[in-house]
C-alpha atoms as an extended CHARMM CRD file, in Angstrom:
* protein
*
       261  EXT
         1         1  UNK       CA           -124.9520000000       20.9320000000      -58.4590000000  PROA      1               0.0000000000
         2         2  UNK       CA           -122.5930000000       18.7470000000      -57.4250000000  PROA      2               0.0000000000
         3         3  UNK       CA           -123.0720000000       15.2400000000      -57.5090000000  PROA      3               0.0000000000
         4         4  UNK       CA           -123.6790000000       14.5510000000      -53.9000000000  PROA      4               0.0000000000
         5         5  UNK       CA           -126.5090000000       17.1260000000      -53.5170000000  PROA      5               0.0000000000
         6         6  UNK       CA           -128.6760000000       14.9010000000      -54.5450000000  PROA      6               0.0000000000
         7         7  UNK       CA           -127.9930000000       12.5100000000      -51.6340000000  PROA      7               0.0000000000
         8         8  UNK       CA           -128.5840000000       14.9640000000      -48.7290000000  PROA      8               0.0000000000
         9         9  UNK       CA           -131.4150000000       15.3780000000      -46.7610000000  PROA      9               0.0000000000
        10        10  UNK       CA           -131.6590000000       18.0850000000      -43.8710000000  PROA      10              0.0000000000
        11        11  UNK       CA           -134.2850000000       17.9790000000      -41.2450000000  PROA      11              0.0000000000
        12        12  UNK       CA           -134.4850000000       18.1850000000      -37.5690000000  PROA      12              0.0000000000
        13        13  UNK       CA           -133.9490000000       15.1490000000      -35.3660000000  PROA      13              0.0000000000
        14        14  UNK       CA           -137.0320000000       13.3950000000      -34.8480000000  PROA      14              0.0000000000
        15        15  UNK       CA           -135.9490000000       10.6960000000      -32.6420000000  PROA      15              0.0000000000
        16        16  UNK       CA           -133.2910000000        9.0470000000      -30.2190000000  PROA      16              0.0000000000
        17        17  UNK       CA           -131.5480000000        7.6850000000      -33.2440000000  PROA      17              0.0000000000
        18        18  UNK       CA           -131.2020000000       10.8170000000      -34.8840000000  PROA      18              0.0000000000
        19        19  UNK       CA           -129.9590000000       12.6080000000      -32.0130000000  PROA      19              0.0000000000
        20        20  UNK       CA           -127.4970000000        9.3690000000      -31.7750000000  PROA      20              0.0000000000
        21        21  UNK       CA           -126.4440000000        9.9090000000      -34.7730000000  PROA      21              0.0000000000
        22        22  UNK       CA           -125.6610000000       13.3620000000      -34.3960000000  PROA      22              0.0000000000
        23        23  UNK       CA           -123.5400000000       12.4780000000      -31.1750000000  PROA      23              0.0000000000
        24        24  UNK       CA           -121.3680000000       10.1720000000      -33.1490000000  PROA      24              0.0000000000
        25        25  UNK       CA           -120.5620000000       12.6810000000      -35.7020000000  PROA      25              0.0000000000
        26        26  UNK       CA           -119.6400000000       15.0220000000      -32.8740000000  PROA      26              0.0000000000
        27        27  UNK       CA           -117.6310000000       12.1360000000      -31.4520000000  PROA      27              0.0000000000
        28        28  UNK       CA           -115.6470000000       11.8110000000      -34.2820000000  PROA      28              0.0000000000
        29        29  UNK       CA           -114.9400000000       15.4870000000      -35.1010000000  PROA      29              0.0000000000
        30        30  UNK       CA           -114.8670000000       16.9360000000      -31.2940000000  PROA      30              0.0000000000
        31        31  UNK       CA           -113.1200000000       13.7490000000      -29.5640000000  PROA      31              0.0000000000
        32        32  UNK       CA           -111.0950000000       11.8570000000      -31.9530000000  PROA      32              0.0000000000
        33        33  UNK       CA           -109.8960000000       15.1560000000      -34.3510000000  PROA      33              0.0000000000
        34        34  UNK       CA           -110.0050000000       17.9950000000      -31.9890000000  PROA      34              0.0000000000
        35        35  UNK       CA           -108.9260000000       15.9770000000      -28.6770000000  PROA      35              0.0000000000
        36        36  UNK       CA           -112.1090000000       17.0470000000      -26.5610000000  PROA      36              0.0000000000
        37        37  UNK       CA           -113.4950000000       15.2590000000      -23.2300000000  PROA      37              0.0000000000
        38        38  UNK       CA           -116.1400000000       15.9800000000      -20.7620000000  PROA      38              0.0000000000
        39        39  UNK       CA           -117.8750000000       13.8510000000      -18.0560000000  PROA      39              0.0000000000
        40        40  UNK       CA           -120.8140000000       12.7020000000      -20.3580000000  PROA      40              0.0000000000
        41        41  UNK       CA           -118.7400000000       11.6070000000      -23.3340000000  PROA      41              0.0000000000
        42        42  UNK       CA           -119.2500000000        7.6130000000      -23.9010000000  PROA      42              0.0000000000
        43        43  UNK       CA           -115.8780000000        6.4510000000      -25.6420000000  PROA      43              0.0000000000
        44        44  UNK       CA           -117.6720000000        3.1230000000      -25.6540000000  PROA      44              0.0000000000
        45        45  UNK       CA           -120.5740000000        4.0610000000      -27.5640000000  PROA      45              0.0000000000
        46        46  UNK       CA           -118.5540000000        6.7640000000      -29.5400000000  PROA      46              0.0000000000
        47        47  UNK       CA           -120.6260000000        9.4460000000      -28.5550000000  PROA      47              0.0000000000
        48        48  UNK       CA           -119.7810000000       13.3170000000      -27.6210000000  PROA      48              0.0000000000
        49        49  UNK       CA           -123.1410000000       13.9330000000      -25.2160000000  PROA      49              0.0000000000
        50        50  UNK       CA           -124.0800000000       16.7010000000      -22.7860000000  PROA      50              0.0000000000
        51        51  UNK       CA           -126.6470000000       17.7320000000      -20.2580000000  PROA      51              0.0000000000
        52        52  UNK       CA           -128.0010000000       20.4620000000      -22.8160000000  PROA      52              0.0000000000
        53        53  UNK       CA           -128.7370000000       17.8300000000      -25.9490000000  PROA      53              0.0000000000
        54        54  UNK       CA           -132.4780000000       16.9640000000      -24.5890000000  PROA      54              0.0000000000
        55        55  UNK       CA           -133.4680000000       20.6820000000      -24.7860000000  PROA      55              0.0000000000
        56        56  UNK       CA           -132.0640000000       21.6900000000      -28.1180000000  PROA      56              0.0000000000
        57        57  UNK       CA           -132.9680000000       21.2320000000      -31.4920000000  PROA      57              0.0000000000
        58        58  UNK       CA           -130.7560000000       19.3470000000      -33.7890000000  PROA      58              0.0000000000
        59        59  UNK       CA           -130.6970000000       20.2520000000      -37.1390000000  PROA      59              0.0000000000
        60        60  UNK       CA           -129.0040000000       17.4470000000      -39.3380000000  PROA      60              0.0000000000
        61        61  UNK       CA           -127.2880000000       17.1130000000      -42.7170000000  PROA      61              0.0000000000
        62        62  UNK       CA           -128.0890000000       13.5410000000      -43.9600000000  PROA      62              0.0000000000
        63        63  UNK       CA           -125.9120000000       11.6860000000      -46.8350000000  PROA      63              0.0000000000
        64        64  UNK       CA           -128.9340000000        8.9660000000      -47.7090000000  PROA      64              0.0000000000
        65        65  UNK       CA           -126.1480000000        6.7470000000      -49.4150000000  PROA      65              0.0000000000
        66        66  UNK       CA           -124.5890000000        5.8500000000      -45.6270000000  PROA      66              0.0000000000
        67        67  UNK       CA           -125.8790000000        3.4100000000      -42.9110000000  PROA      67              0.0000000000
        68        68  UNK       CA           -128.1450000000        4.8380000000      -40.8360000000  PROA      68              0.0000000000
        69        69  UNK       CA           -128.2690000000        1.6110000000      -38.5510000000  PROA      69              0.0000000000
        70        70  UNK       CA           -124.9480000000        2.3070000000      -38.0010000000  PROA      70              0.0000000000
        71        71  UNK       CA           -125.6350000000        5.8000000000      -37.0940000000  PROA      71              0.0000000000
        72        72  UNK       CA           -122.8800000000        7.1040000000      -40.1220000000  PROA      72              0.0000000000
        73        73  UNK       CA           -125.5960000000        8.8570000000      -41.9820000000  PROA      73              0.0000000000
        74        74  UNK       CA           -125.2500000000       12.2070000000      -40.6580000000  PROA      74              0.0000000000
        75        75  UNK       CA           -122.6070000000       14.5730000000      -42.1830000000  PROA      75              0.0000000000
        76        76  UNK       CA           -123.3980000000       17.7540000000      -40.6240000000  PROA      76              0.0000000000
        77        77  UNK       CA           -124.8770000000       19.3670000000      -37.5400000000  PROA      77              0.0000000000
        78        78  UNK       CA           -125.8700000000       22.3160000000      -35.9290000000  PROA      78              0.0000000000
        79        79  UNK       CA           -127.2910000000       22.5170000000      -32.3320000000  PROA      79              0.0000000000
        80        80  UNK       CA           -130.1780000000       24.8640000000      -31.8550000000  PROA      80              0.0000000000
        81        81  UNK       CA           -131.5980000000       26.8120000000      -28.7820000000  PROA      81              0.0000000000
        82        82  UNK       CA           -134.6870000000       29.2210000000      -29.2620000000  PROA      82              0.0000000000
        83        83  UNK       CA           -134.6980000000       31.5550000000      -26.2550000000  PROA      83              0.0000000000
        84        84  UNK       CA           -138.3860000000       30.9940000000      -26.3010000000  PROA      84              0.0000000000
        85        85  UNK       CA           -137.9810000000       27.1580000000      -25.3270000000  PROA      85              0.0000000000
        86        86  UNK       CA           -136.3090000000       27.8380000000      -22.2640000000  PROA      86              0.0000000000
        87        87  UNK       CA           -138.2710000000       27.5240000000      -19.0300000000  PROA      87              0.0000000000
        88        88  UNK       CA           -138.0640000000       29.8090000000      -16.0710000000  PROA      88              0.0000000000
        89        89  UNK       CA           -134.6810000000       29.6280000000      -14.2240000000  PROA      89              0.0000000000
        90        90  UNK       CA           -132.9880000000       27.6740000000      -17.3240000000  PROA      90              0.0000000000
        91        91  UNK       CA           -129.9930000000       28.5440000000      -18.6170000000  PROA      91              0.0000000000
        92        92  UNK       CA           -128.5370000000       28.9170000000      -22.0960000000  PROA      92              0.0000000000
        93        93  UNK       CA           -125.0070000000       26.0580000000      -22.1680000000  PROA      93              0.0000000000
        94        94  UNK       CA           -122.7570000000       29.1960000000      -22.9560000000  PROA      94              0.0000000000
        95        95  UNK       CA           -123.7650000000       30.7540000000      -19.7300000000  PROA      95              0.0000000000
        96        96  UNK       CA           -121.6690000000       28.7310000000      -18.3160000000  PROA      96              0.0000000000
        97        97  UNK       CA           -118.5560000000       30.9790000000      -20.0870000000  PROA      97              0.0000000000
        98        98  UNK       CA           -120.3430000000       34.0070000000      -20.8320000000  PROA      98              0.0000000000
        99        99  UNK       CA           -122.5130000000       36.6770000000      -19.2780000000  PROA      99              0.0000000000
       100       100  UNK       CA           -125.7100000000       36.7470000000      -21.4720000000  PROA      100             0.0000000000
       101       101  UNK       CA           -127.2080000000       39.8760000000      -19.2150000000  PROA      101             0.0000000000
       102       102  UNK       CA           -127.5610000000       42.4360000000      -22.3000000000  PROA      102             0.0000000000
       103       103  UNK       CA           -128.9660000000       39.3600000000      -24.7160000000  PROA      103             0.0000000000
       104       104  UNK       CA           -131.5720000000       38.6970000000      -22.2010000000  PROA      104             0.0000000000
       105       105  UNK       CA           -132.5670000000       42.1420000000      -21.3890000000  PROA      105             0.0000000000
       106       106  UNK       CA           -132.9990000000       43.2320000000      -25.3160000000  PROA      106             0.0000000000
       107       107  UNK       CA           -136.5420000000       41.9120000000      -25.5630000000  PROA      107             0.0000000000
       108       108  UNK       CA           -135.2250000000       40.3460000000      -28.6210000000  PROA      108             0.0000000000
       109       109  UNK       CA           -136.1770000000       37.1950000000      -29.7540000000  PROA      109             0.0000000000
       110       110  UNK       CA           -132.9090000000       35.0180000000      -29.6840000000  PROA      110             0.0000000000
       111       111  UNK       CA           -131.3070000000       31.6600000000      -31.3450000000  PROA      111             0.0000000000
       112       112  UNK       CA           -128.2950000000       29.9240000000      -29.4510000000  PROA      112             0.0000000000
       113       113  UNK       CA           -126.1480000000       27.8600000000      -31.6670000000  PROA      113             0.0000000000
       114       114  UNK       CA           -123.3090000000       25.2700000000      -30.9140000000  PROA      114             0.0000000000
       115       115  UNK       CA           -121.9580000000       22.0690000000      -31.6930000000  PROA      115             0.0000000000
       116       116  UNK       CA           -121.4840000000       22.8930000000      -35.3460000000  PROA      116             0.0000000000
       117       117  UNK       CA           -119.6620000000       20.4380000000      -37.0340000000  PROA      117             0.0000000000
       118       118  UNK       CA           -119.4140000000       18.5880000000      -40.4890000000  PROA      118             0.0000000000
       119       119  UNK       CA           -117.7630000000       15.3380000000      -41.0790000000  PROA      119             0.0000000000
       120       120  UNK       CA           -114.1570000000       15.5060000000      -42.8050000000  PROA      120             0.0000000000
       121       121  UNK       CA           -114.9590000000       13.9690000000      -46.0060000000  PROA      121             0.0000000000
       122       122  UNK       CA           -117.8660000000       16.6390000000      -46.6110000000  PROA      122             0.0000000000
       123       123  UNK       CA           -115.6260000000       19.8000000000      -46.1030000000  PROA      123             0.0000000000
       124       124  UNK       CA           -115.0270000000       22.5330000000      -48.7390000000  PROA      124             0.0000000000
       125       125  UNK       CA           -118.0710000000       21.1990000000      -50.5410000000  PROA      125             0.0000000000
       126       126  UNK       CA           -121.7450000000       22.4380000000      -50.3920000000  PROA      126             0.0000000000
       127       127  UNK       CA           -122.1730000000       20.6210000000      -46.7820000000  PROA      127             0.0000000000
       128       128  UNK       CA           -121.9650000000       23.7920000000      -44.9270000000  PROA      128             0.0000000000
       129       129  UNK       CA           -123.9850000000       26.1660000000      -47.3730000000  PROA      129             0.0000000000
       130       130  UNK       CA           -126.7120000000       23.2340000000      -47.0490000000  PROA      130             0.0000000000
       131       131  UNK       CA           -126.6520000000       23.5640000000      -43.1310000000  PROA      131             0.0000000000
       132       132  UNK       CA           -126.4640000000       27.4820000000      -43.3630000000  PROA      132             0.0000000000
       133       133  UNK       CA           -129.8690000000       27.4900000000      -46.2010000000  PROA      133             0.0000000000
       134       134  UNK       CA           -131.6260000000       25.4870000000      -43.5280000000  PROA      134             0.0000000000
       135       135  UNK       CA           -130.5280000000       27.8680000000      -40.7540000000  PROA      135             0.0000000000
       136       136  UNK       CA           -131.8060000000       30.5680000000      -42.5650000000  PROA      136             0.0000000000
       137       137  UNK       CA           -135.2390000000       29.4390000000      -42.7670000000  PROA      137             0.0000000000
       138       138  UNK       CA           -135.4970000000       27.8210000000      -39.0230000000  PROA      138             0.0000000000
       139       139  UNK       CA           -134.6460000000       31.5440000000      -37.9560000000  PROA      139             0.0000000000
       140       140  UNK       CA           -137.2030000000       32.8200000000      -40.3700000000  PROA      140             0.0000000000
       141       141  UNK       CA           -140.1010000000       30.7760000000      -39.2900000000  PROA      141             0.0000000000
       142       142  UNK       CA           -139.3930000000       31.1710000000      -35.6050000000  PROA      142             0.0000000000
       143       143  UNK       CA           -138.8690000000       34.9110000000      -35.9570000000  PROA      143             0.0000000000
       144       144  UNK       CA           -135.6190000000       35.0240000000      -34.7320000000  PROA      144             0.0000000000
       145       145  UNK       CA           -133.8570000000       38.4670000000      -33.9930000000  PROA      145             0.0000000000
       146       146  UNK       CA           -130.4800000000       37.6850000000      -32.5080000000  PROA      146             0.0000000000
       147       147  UNK       CA           -128.4370000000       34.5740000000      -33.2080000000  PROA      147             0.0000000000
       148       148  UNK       CA           -125.3480000000       33.9550000000      -30.8400000000  PROA      148             0.0000000000
       149       149  UNK       CA           -123.3810000000       30.8450000000      -29.3880000000  PROA      149             0.0000000000
       150       150  UNK       CA           -119.8740000000       30.1280000000      -28.3590000000  PROA      150             0.0000000000
       151       151  UNK       CA           -117.2390000000       29.5790000000      -31.6660000000  PROA      151             0.0000000000
       152       152  UNK       CA           -113.8920000000       27.9210000000      -30.8050000000  PROA      152             0.0000000000
       153       153  UNK       CA           -110.4510000000       28.4130000000      -31.5260000000  PROA      153             0.0000000000
       154       154  UNK       CA           -108.2560000000       24.9840000000      -31.6340000000  PROA      154             0.0000000000
       155       155  UNK       CA           -105.9070000000       24.9400000000      -28.4270000000  PROA      155             0.0000000000
       156       156  UNK       CA           -105.5200000000       27.0340000000      -25.2790000000  PROA      156             0.0000000000
       157       157  UNK       CA           -102.0900000000       28.7640000000      -25.6500000000  PROA      157             0.0000000000
       158       158  UNK       CA           -103.7730000000       32.2380000000      -26.0790000000  PROA      158             0.0000000000
       159       159  UNK       CA           -100.1970000000       33.5550000000      -26.7850000000  PROA      159             0.0000000000
       160       160  UNK       CA           -100.6120000000       31.8380000000      -30.1550000000  PROA      160             0.0000000000
       161       161  UNK       CA           -103.7240000000       33.1340000000      -30.6400000000  PROA      161             0.0000000000
       162       162  UNK       CA           -102.9200000000       36.7070000000      -29.6150000000  PROA      162             0.0000000000
       163       163  UNK       CA           -103.3210000000       38.2650000000      -33.1690000000  PROA      163             0.0000000000
       164       164  UNK       CA           -106.5790000000       36.5580000000      -33.8690000000  PROA      164             0.0000000000
       165       165  UNK       CA           -108.0020000000       37.1730000000      -30.7140000000  PROA      165             0.0000000000
       166       166  UNK       CA           -107.1590000000       40.7330000000      -30.5330000000  PROA      166             0.0000000000
       167       167  UNK       CA           -108.0190000000       41.3380000000      -34.2180000000  PROA      167             0.0000000000
       168       168  UNK       CA           -111.4210000000       39.9910000000      -32.9830000000  PROA      168             0.0000000000
       169       169  UNK       CA           -111.4000000000       42.5220000000      -30.2030000000  PROA      169             0.0000000000
       170       170  UNK       CA           -110.3230000000       45.5230000000      -32.0060000000  PROA      170             0.0000000000
       171       171  UNK       CA           -112.1920000000       45.4640000000      -35.4590000000  PROA      171             0.0000000000
       172       172  UNK       CA           -115.2330000000       43.3490000000      -34.5140000000  PROA      172             0.0000000000
       173       173  UNK       CA           -116.5980000000       43.8350000000      -30.5100000000  PROA      173             0.0000000000
       174       174  UNK       CA           -120.2090000000       43.7830000000      -30.3690000000  PROA      174             0.0000000000
       175       175  UNK       CA           -122.1090000000       46.9480000000      -29.8860000000  PROA      175             0.0000000000
       176       176  UNK       CA           -122.6180000000       47.4900000000      -25.9800000000  PROA      176             0.0000000000
       177       177  UNK       CA           -126.3880000000       46.9330000000      -26.2780000000  PROA      177             0.0000000000
       178       178  UNK       CA           -125.6400000000       43.2980000000      -27.1420000000  PROA      178             0.0000000000
       179       179  UNK       CA           -122.3620000000       43.3230000000      -25.6660000000  PROA      179             0.0000000000
       180       180  UNK       CA           -121.9230000000       39.6800000000      -23.7690000000  PROA      180             0.0000000000
       181       181  UNK       CA           -118.6200000000       39.3700000000      -21.7720000000  PROA      181             0.0000000000
       182       182  UNK       CA           -116.8110000000       36.0100000000      -20.8860000000  PROA      182             0.0000000000
       183       183  UNK       CA           -116.7890000000       35.0920000000      -16.7570000000  PROA      183             0.0000000000
       184       184  UNK       CA           -115.2610000000       33.0420000000      -14.7210000000  PROA      184             0.0000000000
       185       185  UNK       CA           -111.6120000000       31.8480000000      -13.6410000000  PROA      185             0.0000000000
       186       186  UNK       CA           -111.0820000000       31.0870000000      -17.4090000000  PROA      186             0.0000000000
       187       187  UNK       CA           -111.7100000000       34.2070000000      -18.7170000000  PROA      187             0.0000000000
       188       188  UNK       CA           -109.2370000000       35.6470000000      -21.0830000000  PROA      188             0.0000000000
       189       189  UNK       CA           -108.7940000000       39.1140000000      -21.9230000000  PROA      189             0.0000000000
       190       190  UNK       CA           -109.0300000000       39.2700000000      -25.8890000000  PROA      190             0.0000000000
       191       191  UNK       CA           -106.8340000000       42.9400000000      -26.4270000000  PROA      191             0.0000000000
       192       192  UNK       CA           -103.3060000000       40.8470000000      -26.3190000000  PROA      192             0.0000000000
       193       193  UNK       CA           -102.1450000000       42.9100000000      -29.0870000000  PROA      193             0.0000000000
       194       194  UNK       CA           -102.3860000000       47.1000000000      -29.2420000000  PROA      194             0.0000000000
       195       195  UNK       CA           -104.4350000000       47.9610000000      -32.3310000000  PROA      195             0.0000000000
       196       196  UNK       CA           -101.4330000000       49.5880000000      -34.0600000000  PROA      196             0.0000000000
       197       197  UNK       CA            -99.4400000000       46.1260000000      -33.9630000000  PROA      197             0.0000000000
       198       198  UNK       CA           -102.1840000000       44.0300000000      -35.4260000000  PROA      198             0.0000000000
       199       199  UNK       CA           -101.0750000000       41.9580000000      -38.4500000000  PROA      199             0.0000000000
       200       200  UNK       CA           -104.1380000000       41.1810000000      -40.4380000000  PROA      200             0.0000000000
       201       201  UNK       CA           -102.9350000000       38.5850000000      -42.4110000000  PROA      201             0.0000000000
       202       202  UNK       CA           -101.9250000000       36.4710000000      -39.7860000000  PROA      202             0.0000000000
       203       203  UNK       CA           -104.9460000000       37.3050000000      -37.8850000000  PROA      203             0.0000000000
       204       204  UNK       CA           -106.7220000000       35.6740000000      -40.6660000000  PROA      204             0.0000000000
       205       205  UNK       CA           -104.6610000000       32.8210000000      -41.1390000000  PROA      205             0.0000000000
       206       206  UNK       CA           -105.2230000000       32.1350000000      -37.4020000000  PROA      206             0.0000000000
       207       207  UNK       CA           -109.1150000000       32.3440000000      -37.5050000000  PROA      207             0.0000000000
       208       208  UNK       CA           -111.2880000000       29.2260000000      -38.2810000000  PROA      208             0.0000000000
       209       209  UNK       CA           -113.4880000000       29.5950000000      -41.3620000000  PROA      209             0.0000000000
       210       210  UNK       CA           -116.1370000000       29.3870000000      -39.5900000000  PROA      210             0.0000000000
       211       211  UNK       CA           -115.9540000000       32.6210000000      -37.3850000000  PROA      211             0.0000000000
       212       212  UNK       CA           -114.7150000000       34.3060000000      -40.7360000000  PROA      212             0.0000000000
       213       213  UNK       CA           -117.7570000000       33.2950000000      -42.2230000000  PROA      213             0.0000000000
       214       214  UNK       CA           -120.0560000000       34.9080000000      -39.9080000000  PROA      214             0.0000000000
       215       215  UNK       CA           -117.6870000000       37.9640000000      -39.8110000000  PROA      215             0.0000000000
       216       216  UNK       CA           -118.5920000000       38.2080000000      -43.6040000000  PROA      216             0.0000000000
       217       217  UNK       CA           -122.0310000000       38.0190000000      -42.6450000000  PROA      217             0.0000000000
       218       218  UNK       CA           -121.9910000000       40.9380000000      -39.9790000000  PROA      218             0.0000000000
       219       219  UNK       CA           -121.6590000000       38.6860000000      -37.0480000000  PROA      219             0.0000000000
       220       220  UNK       CA           -119.4100000000       40.6130000000      -33.9540000000  PROA      220             0.0000000000
       221       221  UNK       CA           -117.5330000000       38.7700000000      -31.0890000000  PROA      221             0.0000000000
       222       222  UNK       CA           -118.2240000000       39.3910000000      -27.2800000000  PROA      222             0.0000000000
       223       223  UNK       CA           -116.0100000000       40.5770000000      -24.5950000000  PROA      223             0.0000000000
       224       224  UNK       CA           -113.2720000000       38.2420000000      -23.7930000000  PROA      224             0.0000000000
       225       225  UNK       CA           -112.5070000000       34.8890000000      -24.4230000000  PROA      225             0.0000000000
       226       226  UNK       CA           -113.0090000000       31.6220000000      -22.5980000000  PROA      226             0.0000000000
       227       227  UNK       CA           -110.1540000000       28.9710000000      -22.2650000000  PROA      227             0.0000000000
       228       228  UNK       CA           -112.2300000000       25.5080000000      -21.7640000000  PROA      228             0.0000000000
       229       229  UNK       CA           -109.6330000000       22.8050000000      -21.0230000000  PROA      229             0.0000000000
       230       230  UNK       CA           -111.7520000000       20.3950000000      -21.4470000000  PROA      230             0.0000000000
       231       231  UNK       CA           -112.4720000000       20.7530000000      -24.7560000000  PROA      231             0.0000000000
       232       232  UNK       CA           -109.0560000000       21.9950000000      -25.6830000000  PROA      232             0.0000000000
       233       233  UNK       CA           -110.1590000000       24.8170000000      -27.0750000000  PROA      233             0.0000000000
       234       234  UNK       CA           -110.5850000000       28.8910000000      -26.5330000000  PROA      234             0.0000000000
       235       235  UNK       CA           -114.0700000000       30.2190000000      -27.4190000000  PROA      235             0.0000000000
       236       236  UNK       CA           -115.5230000000       33.4130000000      -28.3930000000  PROA      236             0.0000000000
       237       237  UNK       CA           -119.1930000000       34.5350000000      -28.4170000000  PROA      237             0.0000000000
       238       238  UNK       CA           -120.3370000000       35.2000000000      -31.6430000000  PROA      238             0.0000000000
       239       239  UNK       CA           -123.5940000000       37.5500000000      -31.9670000000  PROA      239             0.0000000000
       240       240  UNK       CA           -125.6390000000       38.0950000000      -35.2070000000  PROA      240             0.0000000000
       241       241  UNK       CA           -128.3620000000       40.1240000000      -35.8600000000  PROA      241             0.0000000000
       242       242  UNK       CA           -130.3520000000       38.0080000000      -37.9380000000  PROA      242             0.0000000000
       243       243  UNK       CA           -132.1540000000       41.0050000000      -40.0420000000  PROA      243             0.0000000000
       244       244  UNK       CA           -128.3160000000       41.8130000000      -41.4500000000  PROA      244             0.0000000000
       245       245  UNK       CA           -127.8160000000       38.3640000000      -41.7560000000  PROA      245             0.0000000000
       246       246  UNK       CA           -130.6490000000       37.8490000000      -43.8870000000  PROA      246             0.0000000000
       247       247  UNK       CA           -129.6760000000       39.9970000000      -46.2660000000  PROA      247             0.0000000000
       248       248  UNK       CA           -126.2100000000       39.2990000000      -46.7810000000  PROA      248             0.0000000000
       249       249  UNK       CA           -127.0210000000       35.6760000000      -46.5270000000  PROA      249             0.0000000000
       250       250  UNK       CA           -129.8060000000       35.8550000000      -49.6280000000  PROA      250             0.0000000000
       251       251  UNK       CA           -126.6140000000       37.9410000000      -51.5110000000  PROA      251             0.0000000000
       252       252  UNK       CA           -124.2730000000       35.3630000000      -51.0710000000  PROA      252             0.0000000000
       253       253  UNK       CA           -126.6680000000       32.5310000000      -52.1680000000  PROA      253             0.0000000000
       254       254  UNK       CA           -127.7960000000       33.9920000000      -55.3040000000  PROA      254             0.0000000000
       255       255  UNK       CA           -124.0030000000       34.1920000000      -56.0660000000  PROA      255             0.0000000000
       256       256  UNK       CA           -123.3650000000       30.8550000000      -55.5060000000  PROA      256             0.0000000000
       257       257  UNK       CA           -126.7730000000       28.9940000000      -56.8110000000  PROA      257             0.0000000000
       258       258  UNK       CA           -128.4880000000       31.7810000000      -58.9180000000  PROA      258             0.0000000000
       259       259  UNK       CA           -131.5830000000       33.4000000000      -58.0810000000  PROA      259             0.0000000000
       260       260  UNK       CA           -134.1050000000       32.0430000000      -55.2020000000  PROA      260             0.0000000000
       261       261  UNK       CA           -137.5220000000       32.2610000000      -55.5020000000  PROA      261             0.0000000000
């Protein structure tokens, strides 16, 4: 166990202070580090917000040594929306970018993931593993069968991302029964390089660690990417069958930490 682990607490946001602390971390990562912006971003208060925050659950990784009153204690966050929480006519966040008809028609219990981030000082340690363990518990407790959500490449130059996008399209396209598709004027085909011309090494080097982690756990991507100019990202929609994820996640955890009860 790393020394910092005993100072970690994992729980869902319970009140407006918790939500603001999550939004403060998102501001540090998405706005200051990655150059994102949006109509509800509060630069004065240093909060990255949107209209969906009140609907989602927010899974928080808290370092109890840090100043909670200053909103500095949240060092990791996942935003989670079970389909069961949506009312009639309500939409998932990612439906602005992707057609989710196949997922909605599947009859399976859905969970949308988003706004995942970790404070720069905690990357490369156990922070993401703690978040993933808590996510697995959340999924099992609610009977979630399919997880999905937008995952981002930094930047909007698709030619610079041609190898990783094409690799995902040719090697990890989600089966037709669950195939989501990018929609709208910012949709971008991902088959930018013929399969015979793929450079796997270049593709993997150009793929963010979080996307690679989902692929290792059996995840797929939808058909097409979405260019999000406001967030300065190129988004793909990841889809994962949680039955497969749960088995692989347990094996991964046991290798890292020893057997679990």
